[in-house]
N, C-alpha and C positions, 0 to 999 in steps of 0.2 A: 565453644565447640558445638558442632552440629553433625549428626550422623546421616549420610546420604547413601541411597542405594544406587547400584548401577545395573546395567542390562543383564548381568550374569547372576543377579540375586545377592551379590556381595554388598554388605553395608560397611562403609568406612567413615572414619572421622575426617572432618574438614574444619579448618579454622577460618572464619570469615574475616574480612577487613573490618577495621574499627572506624574508618573515616572514608567519606566519598571522595571521588576524583573528578567531580563534575564542575564545569565552568559556570560562572554566573552568566545571566542573560547579557548578550552583547548589545552595544548601542548602534542604531542605524541599520539600514538594509545590507544584505549581502550583495556584492557588486560584480564578482567575476563569474558567478553561475546563478541561474535561477534554480531554486531548490524547493520542491514540494515534498512534504511528508504526507503519505496516505494515512489517514487517521482511523482508529477503531471506534466503535460505539460501546458505551457502557450500558449494560442491561440493568433493568429494574429487578433487584433480587427478590422483591416481595410480590411480584406479579404472579397470579395464579394462572399460568399458561402452560403450554406443551411445546415440545421441539418443533412441531409442524404448525403451531398456531401463530397468530400475528406477533410481531416483535414488540416487546415491552421495553422501552428505552428510558433510562435515567437521564433526562435532558440536562439537568443542572451539571452533573458530573461529565457528561459528554461534551458540553460546551466549554466547561472549565479546562478540559484537556486541550481543546483547540486554542484557547487563550494561552496555555503553556507553550504550545508550539510557536504561535505568533510572537510571544515575548522574546524568543530567541532569534527572530528574524526569518523563520521558515514560512513558506507558504503551506496551506492546507489543501490537499487533494481530497475532496469530500465525496462521500457516497460511492466509494470505489470498492474494489475487491477486499481491501483491508477492513472495510466497514461491514463485511459479510453480505454484500449484495448477492442475492441468489443462494446464500448459505445461512439463512436465518433472518435476514432483513429483506422484507418484500418491498414492492414499489411504493405502497402507501407509507411505510416507515421511511423509505429513502426520500420521498418527496417532502415529508415533514422535516427530515434531517437537513435537506438542502435549503429549505426556507429558513429554518432556525439558524443554521450556520451562516447563510448568506447575510442575514440581518446582523449577526454577531460580528462578522467580518467588517461590515460597514461601520459598526459602532466603535471598533478598536483600530480600524485602518489596516486590517490584515489581508494578505493576498489569498485568494481562494479560487479554485477551479473545481467543477463538479461533474460527476459522471452522468452521462446520458446513455441509457440503454433501452432494452425492450422487455424488461422483466414483468410488465403487465401480462405478457403472454406466458402463462405458467405451464401449459401442457408440453408434451414432447414434440409437437409439430408433425409434419411440416405445415407452414402457414402460407397463405397468399402473400406475395411480396408487398402488396398494398397494405396488408395488416402490419407487417414488419415496419414499413416506412411510417405508418400512422403512429405506431407505438413510439418510435424514435422522435417523431415530431412533437408528440405530447410532452415527452420528457425534456426536449430541447426548449420548449416554451417555458416550462417551469424554471429551468436553470437560467434562461435569459431574463426572466422576470426579476430574479434576485440580483442581477447585475454581475453574477459570477461568470468566469470563463467556462466554456463547455468542453468536456472531454468526451468524444464519441467513443464509447466503449465497444469492445467486441461483443457480438450478440449471439447467444445460444439459438435464438429463434431464426436468425439469418443463417447460421451455420447449418441448421436442420432443414432449411427451406431452399437455399440457393442451389442451383444445378450446375454452376460453374462460375468462372471469373466475371462474366458479363453481368451477372446478377449483383455482384458486389460493386462493380463499376456503376451500375444504374442506381442502386440505393444510396451509396455514398455520394455520388454526383448530385442527386436530388437534395440530399441533406446539406451538403456544402453550399450549394447555390442559394439556399434560403437562410443559412446561418447569418446572424446579424454581425458577428465578429469572428475573427479567425479562431479556429478550434484546435484542440490537440486530438490527433488520431491515435487510438490505443490498440496495440497488437499484443494480446495476451495469449501466451502459448498453452498447449494442452497440458503441460505439467501443472499449471495453475487451475485449469478447468478442462477435463477430458472432453466435455461437450463442444469445445472449440477446435477439435481436431479438423484439419483441412480448411482452416479459415483462409479467406481470399481465394477460395476455389480450388485449392490443391494441397495435398499432403507433401508435395515436393516444395521444400522451403525456398529454393531458388525461383521456382515459378510463382510461388505466393509473393515473394519479394517484388518480382516484376509487376504484378498486378497492383500491389500496394503503392509502388512508386508511380505507376500510371495514374492512379487516382490523385496523387499529390501533384503530379505534373499538369494534370488537367485543371487544377484549382489551386495554384500556389498562393494566391492572394487570400484564400480562405483557410489555409493551414498554418497555424502558428508553429506547430511542431508535431513530432511523433513520439509516442511513449512505447518503448519496445521491452517486452518481458519474455525473452526466450532463453535466458540463462546461458547465452552463447556469446562471449565477448567478441570473438572474431567476426561473427555474423553481424553483430551490432555495429562494429567499426566499419565493416564493408558497406552496410546500409547507410550509415552516417555520411560516408564519403560520396554517396550517390544522391544525397538530398539536394533539391534546388537551393540556390542562394537564398538565405533568409529564413529557411525552414529549420527549426531547431530539432535536435535529438534529445529526448529526456530518457535517461537510462532507467529501466525498471529491472535491472539485473542485480538481484540481491546476493549474487555470488562474486561479482567482479566490479562492484561500484567504485572502489578507490581508483583503479587504473583507468576506468572509463570516464570518470569525472575529471581526473587529472589531464587525460588526453595525450596527444602526441603532436608532432610538428604539423600535422594536417587537420587538426581540430580536436574537439572534446565533446563530451555529453553534459548536458544539464541533468537534473535528477528529479525523478518522481518515484519515490521508493517507500514500500511498506516497512522496511527495516529502520527507516528514519523516524518511525513512531517511537520505539524504545530508545533510539540513539539520538533523538532530537538535539539536546544540548551539545553532545560531542560532534555531531555532524555540522552544526552551526559554527562551532569553534574551528573545526577543520577548514571549512570554506572561508571563514574570516582570515585564517592563515594563508590560504590560497589567494585571497584578495590582495595580499601584500607581495605576491609573486613567489612565495616560499612553497614550492611544490614538495620539496622533501619534508618540510614540517607538516604539510597537509597529509602526506602519506604516513608519516610517523604517528599521527593522531588516528587516522581512519583504518589503516591496515590491520591493527590488532583486533578490530571489531569483526572482521570477516569470519572468524571461527564461530562466533556466536550466531552471526547471520546464517551461515551455512547449516548450523545445527537447527535453528528455528525453521528453516526452509527445506529441511530434508524431506525425502519422499515419505508419504504423499504430501507434496508441496502445498496443496491447497489448504492444509490444516495449520499453516504457519500462524494464522490469526490466533490460535489458541495460545501459543507461546507469547505473542505480542501482548495479549490481554493479561496473561499470567504475570509478565514483567511489570505491567502497569499497576497491578494489584500490589506486588512486592514493593514497588517504588512509591506507593502511597497516593497514586493518582485516582484510586477508587477504593472503596471500603470492602470489597468482596471479590471473589473469583467466580463470577457467574457470567455466562454469555448468552446472547440471544440464540435461539435454536439449540440450547443445551450443549454448545460446542466445547465447553470446558472439559468434556469427556473425550475429546478427540486425540489427545496425546497421553502417553504413559507416565507413570511416576518416575522411572529412570530418566525420561526425556526432561521432565520438569526439574529434576535434581541437577542434571547437567547444565540446563539453562540458567538455573540459579547460580551455580558455581562459576560459569563463564561470565555472567553479568556482574557478579560480585568481584571477580578478579579484575574486571575493567573499571571498577569503581562507579558503576552506573546507578547505584541506589543512593538517593539523597540521604536516607537514614538507614545505614546498614543494620542497626539493631532492630528496627521495625521489620526490615526484610527478613532477617533471621527468625524473628518471632512468628511471622506469617508463614514462612517456609516450614517451621516446626509444627505449626498448627495443621498444615496440609499433610505432613508426614504422619502426624498422629492419627488422622482420619484413615490413612492407609495401614496403620498398625506398626509403624516404624518407631520403636522406643528411642527416647533421647536421654542423654545423661542428666 
């Protein structure tokens, strides 16, 4: 028995599971969909640092978590929003993460794609467009040197500096022309980062979509796919149907991913999702089921996870990383609940309690007794007495 608080201040009894419901690692690659999990970083809990200081990373635990994802057949989307880019992890830390994870991917044969941004530019801007382009180029070179696929991330600096759609067309056109291999274009909505409001040159999403598609149409041989994180399933489907032949859509919609990955008679989305960090084994099992043509079985496995995902990604959505790392700690993937930038403080105790209850109900914890003990230790820090 464990006593959990809710948002009203009520503390109630909850009886945890006694056994996990996780599948073993599957054999061979996933075949019907390309699936990336955006992965979190593990902080060094003993580092004497501050929330606005350089990130101190536990590299051994961070790489071990990536091996866990690869063992289930998932790809790793590295140095993305989930890894706290711009929210605790600076470019120096991200570059080291990209190099280390790239080498680890080669060693184990894991699929990897890495985020390319402009977070060397740390001020509010605006910047000269040449500065934005140069920052992107520096990061693109680092990623390409590792042999990883590049993901051109949405840029706060470009959002602050662009005066309209033509500036986006110019910068992305220059980057795509020089990319060695086809890249993934990343559209991250303002719910994930308010500094990206008006990306592609307009707050009108229809106009922004037209500019986005124009960039792709101008360079279809350099775009492997697009990663869309707008939390709007209808808009993603409409965009997906307008993509040129051969350009993939990777859903980044952590609210509607089962239906988007399953698809319809006109197509489907691949996946690049932060929620697949805590859901890695279940996500892999679901896609292996889909590989056999069993869409109903796929939905039966993945649909029950949406409530947890919506909880972790609730407003303010950008703090979802806190819940992701919290669940990694409860699951035994790291020995502490500390985050770079001190972001472990970004969610409330009732939020953590509900996340624990939902994850336990899904059977996500490899060792439910360990998860319960760790949850009780957190509750004790907050003064919630246990039986």
